[in-house]
C-alpha positions as semicolon CSV with decimal commas, in nm:
position;residue;x (nm);y (nm);z (nm)
1;G;-5,019;-1,098;-0,226
2;G;-4,922;-1,439;-0,354
3;G;-4,683;-1,503;-0,068
4;D;-4,373;-1,527;-0,288
5;A;-4,264;-1,164;-0,242
6;P;-3,998;-1,112;0,026
7;A;-4,115;-0,957;0,351
8;W;-3,828;-0,791;0,530
9;D;-3,868;-0,721;0,902
10;L;-3,553;-0,513;0,949
11;V;-3,361;-0,305;0,692
12;F;-3,044;-0,102;0,754
13;I;-2,966;0,179;0,508
14;D;-2,632;0,362;0,525
15;P;-2,613;0,569;0,206
16;P;-2,314;0,793;0,135
17;Y;-2,371;1,123;0,314
18;D;-2,370;1,310;-0,018
19;V;-2,681;1,121;-0,137
20;G;-2,954;1,385;-0,132
21;E;-3,292;1,370;0,034
22;A;-3,468;1,299;-0,297
23;G;-3,242;1,000;-0,361
24;L;-3,303;0,861;-0,014
25;A;-3,679;0,918;-0,048
26;G;-3,671;0,716;-0,372
27;V;-3,495;0,426;-0,198
28;L;-3,749;0,429;0,087
29;E;-4,037;0,436;-0,163
30;A;-3,887;0,141;-0,354
31;L;-3,854;-0,057;-0,029
32;M;-4,222;-0,030;0,063
33;P;-4,348;-0,337;-0,131
34;L;-4,071;-0,549;0,024
35;L;-4,141;-0,466;0,387
36;A;-4,328;-0,685;0,633
37;A;-4,635;-0,534;0,799
38;D;-4,448;-0,424;1,113
39;A;-4,102;-0,372;0,964
40;T;-3,836;-0,137;1,099
41;V;-3,606;0,061;0,868
42;V;-3,292;0,209;1,024
43;V;-3,128;0,492;0,828
44;E;-2,784;0,633;0,907
45;R;-2,718;0,991;0,795
46;S;-2,497;1,285;0,881
47;T;-2,630;1,503;1,161
48;R;-2,609;1,786;0,903
49;S;-2,868;1,610;0,682
50;A;-3,240;1,652;0,737
51;A;-3,429;1,360;0,885
52;P;-3,559;1,131;0,610
53;T;-3,902;1,216;0,473
54;P;-4,085;0,884;0,496
55;P;-4,323;0,776;0,221
56;T;-4,684;0,690;0,299
57;G;-4,679;0,374;0,509
58;L;-4,362;0,458;0,703
59;E;-4,333;0,691;1,000
60;L;-4,028;0,832;1,173
61;E;-4,029;0,675;1,519
62;R;-3,714;0,822;1,672
63;T;-3,375;0,974;1,599
64;R;-3,052;0,941;1,798
65;N;-2,733;1,138;1,733
66;Y;-2,389;0,983;1,786
67;G;-2,124;1,247;1,718
68;E;-2,154;1,339;1,348
69;T;-2,391;1,047;1,280
70;A;-2,771;1,052;1,310
71;V;-2,957;0,721;1,325
72;H;-3,327;0,733;1,234
73;W;-3,572;0,451;1,309
74;L;-3,874;0,429;1,080
75;R;-4,167;0,192;1,138
76;R;-4,405;0,044;0,880
77;V;-4,762;0,151;0,950
78;D;-5,075;0,075;0,752
């Protein structure tokens, strides 16, 4: 683009656990134009929630569980 849009390399998302998958998917979709080419998005969820469904251009790289908390790493891919 014109170079004046932000390009975020690392984004942490910790939505309330009662935010549904559709709401989280909408946030991830809205983030896409703001992400740098090789950005990482880290999403914290309850272990009882499904893993995030990444939009086109993001892929789920790994998930780690810590007690009741699941941490998902997503990577920008083109």
